[in-house]
N, CA, C and O of each residue as an XYZ file, in Angstrom:
812
protein
N     105.105    109.460    130.776
C     106.101    109.496    129.701
C     105.307    109.404    128.423
O     104.315    108.709    128.205
N     106.070    110.419    127.448
C     105.364    110.262    126.156
C     105.509    108.789    125.506
O     106.239    107.914    125.973
N     104.756    108.661    124.436
C     104.616    107.224    123.935
C     105.866    106.826    122.921
O     106.126    107.505    121.928
N     106.493    105.822    123.238
C     107.895    105.673    122.420
C     107.544    105.323    120.840
O     108.008    104.340    120.262
N     106.912    106.005    120.414
C     106.406    105.760    118.928
C     106.983    107.022    118.222
O     107.016    108.171    118.662
N     107.527    106.448    116.771
C     107.783    107.550    115.914
C     106.369    107.896    115.091
O     105.592    107.093    114.575
N     106.292    109.348    115.138
C     104.915    109.575    114.430
C     105.199    109.876    112.999
O     106.251    110.089    112.396
N     103.935    109.831    112.628
C     103.913    110.386    111.026
C     103.988    111.938    110.928
O     103.217    112.675    111.542
N     105.063    112.407    110.038
C     105.147    113.888    109.955
C     104.114    114.528    108.801
O     103.224    113.881    108.248
N     104.364    115.659    108.606
C     103.642    116.413    107.695
C     101.926    115.867    107.296
O     101.344    115.663    106.231
N     101.676    115.808    108.197
C     100.032    115.362    108.316
C      99.152    116.776    108.239
O      99.775    117.811    108.477
N      98.004    116.853    107.980
C      97.076    117.690    108.029
C      96.496    117.831    109.425
O      96.676    116.908    110.220
N      95.847    118.860    109.772
C      95.090    118.944    111.401
C      94.549    117.867    111.664
O      94.764    117.291    112.730
N      93.600    117.311    110.569
C      92.477    116.319    111.057
C      93.354    114.953    111.124
O      93.100    114.136    112.009
N      94.219    114.751    110.337
C      95.242    113.479    110.439
C      95.980    113.240    111.586
O      96.101    112.152    112.148
N      96.563    114.500    111.975
C      97.057    114.777    113.208
C      96.457    114.454    114.484
O      96.923    113.736    115.368
N      95.299    115.117    114.460
C      94.252    114.534    115.405
C      93.920    113.375    115.641
O      93.935    112.941    116.793
N      93.530    112.591    114.530
C      93.469    111.016    114.574
C      94.646    110.550    115.075
O      94.481    109.852    116.075
N      95.893    110.705    114.696
C      97.258    110.088    115.136
C      97.411    110.227    116.628
O      97.853    109.348    117.368
N      96.993    111.437    116.998
C      97.155    111.554    118.407
C      95.959    111.086    119.490
O      96.117    110.855    120.689
N      94.895    111.024    118.826
C      93.730    110.148    119.434
C      94.099    108.803    119.567
O      93.962    108.252    120.660
N      94.590    108.147    118.512
C      95.085    106.707    118.542
C      95.948    106.237    119.410
O      95.898    105.096    119.872
N      97.010    107.305    119.757
C      98.139    107.039    120.484
C      97.791    107.035    122.070
O      98.519    106.543    122.933
N      96.458    107.716    122.308
C      95.935    107.691    123.639
C      95.249    106.695    124.078
O      94.874    106.717    125.250
N      94.936    105.611    123.243
C      93.972    104.313    123.479
C      95.107    103.286    123.983
O      96.150    102.961    123.415
N      94.624    102.905    125.134
C      95.229    101.824    125.751
C      95.481    100.773    124.983
O      96.585    100.231    124.915
N      94.227    100.343    124.210
C      94.410     98.951    123.330
C      95.535     99.290    122.165
O      96.381     98.500    121.747
N      95.363    100.490    121.795
C      96.393    100.726    120.633
C      98.071    100.798    121.031
O      99.021    100.609    120.271
N      98.085    101.097    122.322
C      99.375    101.011    122.927
C      99.772     99.675    123.404
O     100.852     99.667    123.996
N      99.118     98.453    123.283
C      99.436     97.436    124.117
C     100.681     96.681    123.702
O     101.170     95.838    124.454
N     101.204     96.965    122.516
C     102.358     96.387    122.027
C     103.563     97.233    121.949
O     104.580     96.895    121.344
N     103.398     98.455    122.645
C     104.716     99.355    122.371
C     105.820     99.057    122.991
O     106.947     99.439    122.676
N     105.399     98.079    124.265
C     106.619     97.881    125.105
C     107.129     96.327    125.078
O     106.360     95.525    124.548
N     108.182     95.910    125.527
C     108.407     94.514    125.631
C     107.738     93.973    126.846
O     108.074     94.408    127.947
N     106.977     93.217    126.755
C     105.928     92.651    128.157
C     107.080     92.233    129.220
O     106.830     92.389    130.416
N     108.292     91.726    128.835
C     109.029     91.350    130.016
C     109.931     92.239    130.721
O     110.014     92.358    131.943
N     110.694     92.941    129.706
C     111.504     94.149    130.306
C     111.004     95.556    130.317
O     111.686     96.440    130.836
N     109.774     95.822    129.733
C     109.432     97.160    129.820
C     110.048     97.997    128.927
O     109.815     99.204    128.998
N     110.881     97.512    128.003
C     111.674     98.278    127.088
C     110.905     99.027    125.920
O     110.181     98.223    125.332
N     110.832    100.218    125.431
C     110.129    100.316    124.502
C     110.869     99.750    122.964
O     111.980     99.952    122.475
N     109.718     98.991    122.518
C     109.943     98.363    121.001
C     109.995     99.506    119.908
O     109.661    100.657    120.189
N     110.441     99.122    118.610
C     110.503    100.313    117.591
C     109.202    100.203    117.053
O     108.840     99.151    116.526
N     108.301    101.408    117.156
C     107.070    101.404    116.382
C     106.912    102.585    115.793
O     107.521    103.601    116.127
N     106.112    102.510    114.915
C     106.090    103.742    113.711
C     104.977    103.748    113.224
O     104.515    102.734    112.701
N     104.219    105.048    113.303
C     102.883    105.197    112.504
C     103.166    105.309    111.080
O     103.840    106.259    110.684
N     102.641    104.282    110.132
C     103.053    104.380    108.746
C     101.735    105.130    108.116
O     101.952    105.758    107.080
N     100.669    105.133    108.520
C      99.615    105.598    107.290
C      98.431    106.406    108.481
O      98.094    105.911    109.556
N      98.054    107.474    108.036
C      96.852    107.984    108.797
C      95.916    108.476    107.439
O      96.302    109.384    106.704
N      94.853    107.866    107.260
C      93.828    108.300    106.128
C      92.469    108.393    106.421
O      92.119    107.736    107.401
N      91.665    108.986    105.880
C      90.062    108.865    106.061
C      89.518    107.542    105.561
O      89.639    107.221    104.378
N      88.930    106.789    106.438
C      88.532    105.403    106.454
C      87.809    105.226    105.107
O      87.247    106.171    104.554
N      87.834    104.267    104.717
C      87.121    103.837    103.052
C      85.869    103.526    103.627
O      85.781    103.035    104.753
N      84.704    103.838    102.772
C      83.288    103.647    103.050
C      82.912    102.598    103.486
O      81.931    102.571    104.228
N      83.566    101.495    103.154
C      83.156    100.047    103.641
C      83.727     99.651    105.058
O      83.526     98.599    105.666
N      84.473    100.721    105.435
C      85.012    100.737    106.874
C      84.275    101.260    107.912
O      84.576    101.042    109.085
N      83.237    102.002    107.545
C      82.625    102.914    108.167
C      81.332    102.326    108.690
O      80.484    101.919    107.897
N      81.148    102.266    110.035
C      79.927    101.528    110.675
C      78.499    102.532    110.466
O      78.537    103.762    110.479
N      77.526    101.883    110.314
C      76.516    102.841    110.379
C      76.334    103.636    111.582
O      76.795    103.314    112.676
N      75.591    104.773    111.334
C      75.470    105.792    112.464
C      76.713    106.581    112.578
O      76.689    107.422    113.477
N      77.805    106.505    111.869
C      78.918    107.369    112.154
C      79.056    108.183    111.123
O      78.741    107.732    110.022
N      79.593    109.670    111.226
C      79.720    110.258    110.105
C      81.011    110.152    109.306
O      82.096    110.392    109.836
N      80.899    109.797    108.048
C      81.981    109.428    107.325
C      83.325    110.170    107.072
O      84.465    109.721    106.949
N      82.828    111.490    107.028
C      83.979    112.655    107.081
C      84.883    112.654    108.301
O      86.018    113.128    108.245
N      84.420    112.166    109.307
C      85.048    112.297    110.620
C      85.748    110.947    111.140
O      86.128    110.911    112.310
N      85.925    109.851    110.312
C      86.399    108.582    110.446
C      87.783    108.550    109.754
O      88.056    108.748    108.570
N      88.575    108.254    110.785
C      90.239    108.166    109.994
C      90.848    106.709    110.596
O      90.548    106.241    111.695
N      91.614    106.206    109.787
C      92.252    104.871    109.925
C      93.680    105.351    110.158
O      94.310    106.082    109.393
N      94.156    104.790    111.437
C      95.490    104.870    111.868
C      96.389    103.380    111.875
O      95.931    102.365    112.400
N      97.603    103.424    111.270
C      98.237    102.169    111.045
C      99.611    102.467    111.778
O     100.323    103.451    111.577
N      99.843    101.449    112.652
C     101.213    101.363    113.454
C     101.756    100.100    112.764
O     101.089     99.153    112.348
N     103.106    100.265    112.720
C     104.016     99.090    112.425
C     104.972     98.736    113.726
O     105.756     99.593    114.133
N     104.905     97.815    114.180
C     105.873     97.183    114.936
C     106.921     96.533    114.553
O     106.742     95.423    114.052
N     108.093     96.986    114.673
C     109.493     96.504    113.729
C     109.891     95.121    114.452
O     110.240     94.080    113.895
N     109.768     95.342    115.689
C     110.356     94.094    116.574
C     109.498     92.840    116.451
O     110.005     91.732    116.626
N     108.101     93.005    116.129
C     107.337     92.025    116.519
C     106.794     91.562    114.996
O     106.192     90.503    114.819
N     107.064     92.405    114.052
C     106.472     92.340    112.636
C     104.991     92.147    112.616
O     104.451     91.183    112.072
N     104.181     93.385    113.411
C     102.946     93.557    113.663
C     102.452     94.679    113.345
O     103.105     95.717    113.456
N     101.150     94.643    112.873
C     100.587     95.970    112.587
C      99.284     96.052    113.278
O      98.443     95.155    113.226
N      99.138     97.225    113.967
C      98.038     97.480    114.538
C      97.171     98.817    114.133
O      97.636     99.956    114.133
N      95.923     98.488    113.813
C      95.223     99.370    113.211
C      94.169    100.193    114.191
O      93.664     99.490    115.066
N      93.800    101.475    114.167
C      92.950    102.201    114.974
C      91.826    102.796    114.221
O      92.205    103.424    113.233
N      90.623    102.775    114.401
C      89.584    103.517    113.688
C      89.214    104.762    114.630
O      88.594    104.476    115.655
N      89.451    105.788    114.456
C      89.105    107.078    115.184
C      87.942    107.580    114.657
O      87.673    107.541    113.456
N      87.089    108.152    115.699
C      86.235    108.882    115.255
C      86.250    110.493    115.640
O      85.914    110.736    116.799
N      86.564    111.502    114.892
C      87.070    112.541    115.291
C      86.151    113.606    115.979
O      86.405    114.491    116.797
N      84.702    113.111    115.206
C      83.609    114.007    116.107
C      83.278    113.794    117.358
O      82.754    114.599    118.129
N      83.637    112.521    117.590
C      83.223    111.976    119.007
C      84.571    111.844    119.913
O      84.622    111.485    121.090
N      85.726    112.251    119.006
C      86.980    112.242    119.705
C      87.273    110.856    120.482
O      87.752    110.766    121.612
N      86.947    109.966    119.771
C      87.075    108.557    120.331
C      87.803    107.340    119.643
O      87.575    107.403    118.435
N      88.444    106.461    119.898
C      88.879    105.295    118.979
C      87.601    104.278    119.117
O      87.184    104.070    120.256
N      87.075    103.749    118.205
C      85.961    102.838    118.476
C      86.417    101.398    118.175
O      85.827    100.419    118.631
N      87.408    101.332    117.451
C      87.850     99.848    116.899
C      89.547     99.776    117.068
O      90.303    100.720    116.836
N      89.852     98.755    117.415
C      91.336     98.418    117.321
C      91.642     97.073    116.874
O      91.093     96.115    117.417
N      92.484     96.918    115.915
C      92.551     95.379    115.249
C      94.341     95.239    115.253
O      95.092     96.020    114.671
N      94.678     94.285    115.898
C      96.005     93.739    115.736
C      96.012     92.657    114.571
O      95.195     91.740    114.490
N      97.156     92.918    113.593
C      97.445     91.909    112.584
C      98.838     91.236    112.663
O      99.748     91.699    111.975
N      99.039     90.244    113.408
C     100.286     89.619    113.292
C     100.874     89.238    112.099
O     100.072     88.854    111.248
N     102.081     89.234    111.782
C     102.922     88.912    110.618
C     102.507     89.803    109.335
O     102.656     89.353    108.199
N     101.988     91.069    109.574
C     101.620     91.882    108.481
C     102.120     93.273    108.649
O     102.415     93.795    109.724
N     102.195     93.905    107.276
C     103.128     95.184    107.238
C     102.000     96.140    106.372
O     101.409     95.776    105.356
N     101.892     97.206    106.924
C     101.240     98.002    106.005
C     101.775     98.772    104.883
O     103.002     98.674    104.847
N     101.322     99.456    104.015
C     102.130    100.184    102.937
C     102.901    101.020    103.588
O     102.530    101.586    104.616
N     104.036    101.177    103.059
C     104.952    102.100    103.749
C     105.238    103.389    103.345
O     105.495    103.689    102.180
N     105.194    104.326    104.473
C     105.262    105.911    103.982
C     106.431    106.388    103.211
O     107.526    105.826    103.240
N     106.126    107.561    102.448
C     107.129    107.892    101.652
C     108.398    108.108    102.089
O     109.320    107.863    101.311
N     108.649    108.556    103.282
C     109.898    108.928    103.891
C     110.538    107.476    104.065
O     111.761    107.558    103.957
N     110.140    106.295    104.279
C     110.681    105.145    104.182
C     111.003    104.632    102.968
O     111.986    103.892    102.918
N     110.334    104.882    101.888
C     110.556    104.298    100.502
C     111.951    105.316     99.968
O     112.838    104.864     99.245
N     111.930    106.490    100.392
C     113.079    107.367    100.192
C     114.432    107.013    100.842
O     115.547    107.201    100.354
N     114.071    106.366    102.249
C     115.243    105.732    102.729
C     115.833    104.574    102.261
O     117.043    104.349    102.289
N     114.833    103.720    101.761
C     115.238    102.418    100.975
C     116.056    102.652     99.917
O     117.055    101.959     99.724
N     115.619    103.901     98.935
C     116.290    104.264     97.720
C     117.806    104.715     97.898
O     118.729    104.425     97.137
N     117.878    105.503     99.084
C     119.155    105.883     99.612
C     120.003    104.860    100.019
O     121.197    104.876     99.722
N     119.454    103.906    100.720
C     120.498    102.702    101.009
C     120.842    102.011     99.754
O     122.002    101.644     99.570
N     119.854    101.791     98.812
C     120.266    101.083     97.828
C     121.256    101.743     96.796
O     122.151    101.085     96.265
N     121.075    102.897     96.576
C     121.952    103.844     95.603
C     123.338    104.112     96.104
O     124.200    104.530     95.332
N     123.626    103.846     97.602
C     124.868    104.010     98.307
C     125.437    102.516     98.676
O     126.413    102.344     99.407
N     124.749    101.552     98.117
C     125.360    100.318     98.411
C     126.445     99.656     97.500
O     126.039     99.229     96.419
N     127.709     99.522     97.781
C     128.694     99.079     97.006
C     128.266     97.833     95.913
O     128.660     97.921     94.750
N     127.536     96.806     96.300
C     127.070     95.846     95.545
C     126.295     96.333     94.309
O     126.361     95.853     93.177
N     125.551     97.370     94.724
C     124.479     97.808     93.541
C     125.125     98.625     92.559
O     124.760     98.691     91.385
N     126.231     99.336     93.132
C     126.950    100.470     92.184
C     127.969     99.541     91.365
O     128.208     99.868     90.202
N     128.599     98.372     91.918
C     129.226     97.670     91.007
C     128.375     96.576     89.991
O     128.920     96.193     88.955
N     127.218     96.176     90.304
C     126.387     95.721     89.537
C     125.930     96.510     88.287
O     126.086     96.106     87.135
N     125.426     97.527     88.593
C     125.202     98.466     87.532
C     126.337     99.029     86.721
O     126.179     99.231     85.517
N     127.484     99.293     87.332
C     128.795     99.701     86.834
C     128.915    101.292     87.013
O     129.808    101.993     86.538
N     127.852    101.707     87.780
C     127.984    103.278     88.283
C     127.131    103.486     89.158
O     126.222    102.686     89.383
N     127.298    104.660     89.828
C     126.243    104.900     91.123
C     124.879    105.463     90.509
O     124.883    106.496     89.839
N     123.889    104.847     90.727
C     122.570    105.564     90.421
C     122.163    106.601     91.129
O     122.551    106.762     92.286
N     121.207    107.559     90.437
C     120.622    108.574     91.072
C     119.429    108.113     91.735
O     118.948    107.024     91.424
N     118.907    108.842     92.620
C     117.562    108.665     93.439
C     116.375    108.606     92.410
O     115.450    107.801     92.515
N     116.495    109.571     91.368
C     115.319    109.426     90.246
C     115.291    108.037     89.193
O     114.461    107.720     88.341
N     116.489    107.399     89.609
C     116.541    106.051     88.931
C     115.931    104.775     89.397
O     115.823    103.702     88.803
N     115.615    105.076     90.407
C     115.012    103.790     91.307
C     113.422    103.881     90.987
O     112.797    104.942     90.987
N     112.889    102.660     90.725
C     111.326    102.339     90.503
C     111.011    101.830     91.758
O     111.730    101.045     92.375
N     109.816    102.320     92.189
C     109.282    102.040     93.510
C     107.776    101.635     93.583
O     106.812    102.399     93.648
N     107.778    100.511     93.562
C     105.836    100.214     93.523
C     105.384    100.921     94.761
O     106.064    100.892     95.787
N     104.406    101.466     94.689
C     103.748    101.980     95.995
C     103.136    101.095     96.965
O     102.787    101.457     98.089
N     103.004     99.804     96.451
C     102.685     98.707     97.606
C     103.983     98.046     97.687
O     104.838     97.991     96.803
N     104.021     97.544     98.881
C     105.346     96.993     99.267
C     105.320     95.559     98.498
O     104.299     94.920     98.245
N     106.353     95.269     98.252
C     106.635     93.911     97.060
C     106.592     92.658     98.030
O     107.174     92.662     99.115
N     105.857     91.589     97.553
C     105.646     90.230     98.159
C     107.163     89.504     97.894
O     107.368     89.013     96.784
N     108.103     89.454     98.823
C     109.350     89.054     98.564
C     109.176     87.426     99.081
O     109.748     87.080    100.114
N     108.470     86.591     98.411
C     108.195     85.258     98.991
C     109.450     84.474     98.833
O     110.168     84.526     97.835
N     109.657     83.768     99.856
C     110.556     82.694    100.319
C     112.106     83.306    100.211
O     113.099     82.658     99.880
N     112.065     84.534    100.527
C     113.461     85.401    100.690
C     113.812     85.337    101.851
O     112.931     85.098    102.677
N     115.002     85.496    102.248
C     115.610     85.396    103.892
C     114.880     86.721    104.419
O     114.403     86.676    105.553
N     114.778     87.738    103.770
C     114.225     88.847    104.462
C     112.734     88.616    104.844
O     112.260     89.223    105.804
N     111.899     87.644    104.020
C     110.571     87.502    104.278
C     110.772     86.326    105.530
O     110.103     86.481    106.552
N     111.477     85.438    105.451
C     111.356     84.652    106.571
C     112.088     85.003    108.017
O     112.046     84.385    109.080
N     112.760     86.199    107.664
C     113.318     86.847    109.103
C     112.108     87.521    109.481
O     112.145     87.815    110.676
N     111.151     87.842    108.963
C     110.272     88.664    109.435
C     110.344     90.253    109.451
O     109.632     90.983    110.140
N     111.173     90.586    108.709
C     111.541     91.887    108.738
C     110.863     92.760    107.557
O     110.433     92.138    106.586
N     110.751     94.092    107.585
C     110.057     94.870    106.649
C     111.316     95.096    105.409
O     112.435     95.589    105.549
N     110.740     94.603    104.328
C     111.464     94.608    103.081
C     110.952     95.076    102.068
O     109.845     94.622    101.779
N     111.567     96.167    101.143
C     111.055     96.743     99.784
C     112.072     96.430     98.659
O     113.226     96.132     98.963
N     111.697     96.486     97.444
C     112.546     96.408     96.418
C     112.705     97.519     95.527
O     111.979     97.606     94.537
N     113.458     98.255     95.742
C     113.782     99.410     94.696
C     114.634     98.950     93.524
O     115.764     98.477     93.644
N     113.894     99.159     92.216
C     114.467     98.497     90.900
C     115.278     99.539     90.068
O     114.976    100.732     90.086
N     116.141     99.129     89.464
C     116.982     99.947     88.522
C     116.990     99.399     87.173
O     117.253     98.203     87.049
N     116.761    100.041     86.241
C     116.804     99.491     84.709
C     118.098     99.651     84.113
O     118.774    100.658     84.320
N     118.508     98.616     83.315
C     119.619     99.231     82.361
C     119.490     98.434     81.111
O     119.551     97.206     81.164
N     119.337     98.982     80.141
C     118.836     98.330     78.806
C     117.473     97.486     79.102
O     116.492     97.978     79.660
N     117.563     96.106     78.632
C     116.360     95.593     78.556
C     116.419     94.765     80.010
O     115.682     93.790     80.154
N     117.225     95.141     80.967
C     117.263     94.446     82.252
C     116.978     95.150     83.575
O     117.150     96.364     83.684
N     116.571     94.438     84.515
C     116.194     95.449     85.707
C     116.810     94.654     86.940
O     116.589     93.455     87.114
N     117.608     95.435     87.784
C     118.321     95.105     88.952
C     117.347     95.198     89.934
O     116.690     96.239     89.894
N     117.027     94.283     90.935
C     116.167     94.350     91.832
C     117.093     94.355     93.064
O     118.049     93.606     93.262
N     116.665     95.264     93.793
C     117.505     95.423     95.094
C     116.795     95.209     96.289
O     115.864     95.975     96.537
N     117.094     94.229     97.136
C     115.985     93.934     98.175
C     116.688     94.652     99.511
O     117.763     94.293     99.991
N     115.915     95.664     99.972
C     116.114     96.454    100.964
C     115.407     96.147    102.389
O     114.203     96.279    102.608
N     116.305     95.747    103.239
C     115.680     95.434    104.718
C     115.735     96.620    105.518
O     116.737     97.121    106.027
N     114.392     97.068    105.579
C     114.047     98.472    106.489
C     114.119     98.260    107.941
O     113.986     99.170    108.760
N     114.346     96.962    108.247
C     114.410     96.692    109.812
C     115.639     96.876    110.285
O     115.865     97.446    111.353
N     116.697     96.310    109.364
C     118.161     96.564    109.647
C     118.678     97.618    108.600
O     119.890     97.650    108.387
N     117.980     98.343    108.041
C     118.529     99.341    107.147
C     119.735     98.800    106.224
O     120.824     99.363    106.109
N     119.446     97.921    105.754
C     120.582     97.274    104.634
C     120.148     96.675    103.439
O     118.936     96.475    103.366
N     120.822     96.351    102.518
C     120.778     95.693    101.449
C     121.011     94.367    101.738
O     122.092     94.008    102.203
N     119.907     93.432    101.461
C     120.275     91.982    101.918
C     120.472     91.137    100.308
O     121.095     90.077    100.370
N     120.162     91.405     99.455
C     120.543     90.769     98.275
C     119.949     91.778     96.867
O     119.111     92.678     96.903
N     120.815     91.182     95.535
C     120.301     91.646     94.394
C     120.161     90.825     93.492
O     120.622     89.692     93.631
N     119.358     91.273     92.124
C     119.238     90.002     91.204
C     118.704     90.649     89.958
O     117.728     91.398     89.994
N     119.392     90.335     88.790
C     119.194     90.968     87.761
C     117.758     90.089     86.870
O     117.808     88.859     86.866
N     116.863     90.609     86.345
C     115.805     90.130     85.615
C     115.433     90.880     84.329
O     115.699     92.079     84.253
N     114.868     90.281     83.378
C     114.593     90.735     82.255
C     113.471     91.703     82.569
O     112.693     91.385     83.468
N     113.274     93.013     81.837
C     112.235     93.904     82.100
C     111.058     93.404     81.622
O     110.037     93.872     82.126
N     110.928     92.450     80.655
C     109.677     91.930     79.941
C     109.115     90.724     80.878
O     108.066     90.137     80.609
N     109.807     90.460     81.844
C     109.358     89.457     82.977
C     108.528     90.181     83.695
O     108.750     91.321     84.104
N     107.300     89.370     83.912
C     106.134     89.911     84.921
C     106.301     89.355     86.448
O     106.475     88.204     86.848
N     106.193     90.511     87.111
C     106.550     90.097     88.755
C     107.682     89.146     88.795
O     107.496     87.942     88.975
N     108.801     89.645     88.637
C     110.028     88.578     88.561
C     110.250     88.209     90.192
O     110.723     87.174     90.661
N     109.785     89.319     90.849
C     110.024     89.056     92.449
C     109.584     87.668     92.835
O     110.178     86.980     93.665
N     108.678     87.360     92.284
C     108.133     85.907     92.426
C     108.923     84.777     92.618
O     108.841     83.954     93.530
N     109.866     84.815     91.472
C     110.911     84.071     91.423
C     112.248     84.043     92.129
O     113.058     83.124     92.014
N     112.421     85.178     92.905
C     113.386     85.264     93.968
C     113.582     84.247     95.003
O     112.927     84.347     96.041
N     114.319     83.384     94.863
C     114.537     82.454     96.039
C     115.587     82.592     96.665
O     116.422     83.282     96.080
N     116.002     82.023     98.076
C     117.180     82.081     98.478
C     118.334     81.876     98.000
O     119.341     82.503     98.328
N     118.276     80.903     97.118
C     119.711     80.573     96.381
C     119.605     81.485     95.339
O     120.753     81.602     94.908
N     118.849     82.205     94.688
C     118.835     83.083     93.425
C     119.505     84.539     94.273
O     120.421     85.202     93.788
N     118.939     84.811     95.419
C     119.205     85.892     95.931
C     120.345     86.013     96.807
O     120.508     85.572     97.944
N     121.254     86.832     95.916
C     122.883     86.764     96.426
C     123.409     88.160     96.094
O     122.889     89.009     95.370
N     124.593     88.214     96.802
C     125.467     89.329     96.226
C     126.384     88.689     95.265
O     126.983     87.628     95.439
N     126.424     89.439     94.251
C     127.587     88.764     93.076
C     128.840     89.091     93.525
O     129.835     88.741     92.889
């Protein structure tokens, strides 16, 4: 049966080959299903890219080494595979519990769609924002001490500016919903650090 994994789309041929080789690796596959029920868990390939120089072991051809990152939504777990395309093998698999890779573009877009169509966000801003108004950092935001972080879900924070204020909108990509909004002054550095459970609420 095919792997119950959402593959990353729009890859070049080398990335695609790396993704498929990784998905053939038994070690890379070991968290795809629930150990008790055998039911497939929600897994998605987030990134496939050429390995960085420091990740490439001696004796391997740098141009042929790719890294594949898989995120398990159910377990909040990242699995990475190092793939040698020249030898057509996976030579290293790492499992990182309670960690999340950088999210792919289509999930950033989904988070923005969820945010701009959420009534609480529209109410807070006083109008329905467009997709282009959302500022989205390339790396996922560290949402310390928020419910989203404690629930071990995958969360991101599209931000909308209005005057000298910014509306942080916390989107839970595990449950596909907005879990909180908060105004901050745009001059504040990394305002997300100050978001605590009490402050993070719907108005």
